[in-house]
N, C-alpha and C positions, 0 to 999 in steps of 0.2 A: 062209408062200401056203397055200391051201387045196388040195388035194388030191384029193376030189373032187367029183361033179359038186356033191352038193347042200348040198358047203359054198362053191361058187362060187355059188350061187344063195343063199344066204346072205349070200354079200359083196356078193351086188349086191342085193340087197332088201334090207341095215345099209346101203346108201349110198344109195337112195332114201330113206326112212322118216329118215337122218341130214338129206338136205336139205329134204324137206318139214320136218321139225321148227323147223329153223333155220327157213327162211321163216316160220313159226309164229310162233315168241316174237318174232320178230323184227316183227311185224305185233301182239302185245300189247305188246311197247317202243312203239311210234310211237305206239300207241290211245293209253297211260298220258302220255306228254308231250302228249299234241293235247292231254286233261283235263285237267294241269294246266297249262299255258296257256291256257286257256281258262277254268280258275280262279282266277288272276289277274283275267285283265279282267272285266267286267260284263256279260257277251252270257250271262242266264244259259240263256234257249231252244237254245243252241249248248253249252252247259256241259252241258244234260240230254239231252238228244242223242248229245253224244259220249259220258258215261258210259254211257248203254246200252248204247251196241254196242259199251264195253269191257266191261261187265258179262258183257254176252250170248259175247265171243268167248272172255272167263277163265274160264265154266261152262264154253265146249266144251273148251277145252284141259284143265279138269278132269275134263274126267268123259273125257278121251285120253288123261289119266294126261301130258299134256305137263309141266302142272304140278303141284308137288303139290296136293289142296285145300284143306290148310291157311294156306296159302300164295293161293288165290283167294282163301278166305275174305276172311283180311287186308285181299287190295287193294280186294273189294268193299264192308271197311267205311269204308277210308278216301276210298273214294270219297262213300262212302252220306254222311260226317262233313263230306268238300267240299261236298257238295248241300244238307243239313241249314244250315253257316254263309253 
């Protein structure tokens, strides 16, 4: 356990960041599932809207180092392939 005031504060900050990052990662996974589900259907307009939302969220996550930038680029590339097909 932390012994100093600054260590206690850092512990509190870590807990808050972990919760925030977990919710953001969960949101990314939900958006990815939504895009894949729409890709199996024939609704191109809904797929395009969901893909734009997912790519935007992935860019923000990569900018904040929540996911690695190469992972974000791979995800965006796979979405682009889905849209092109």
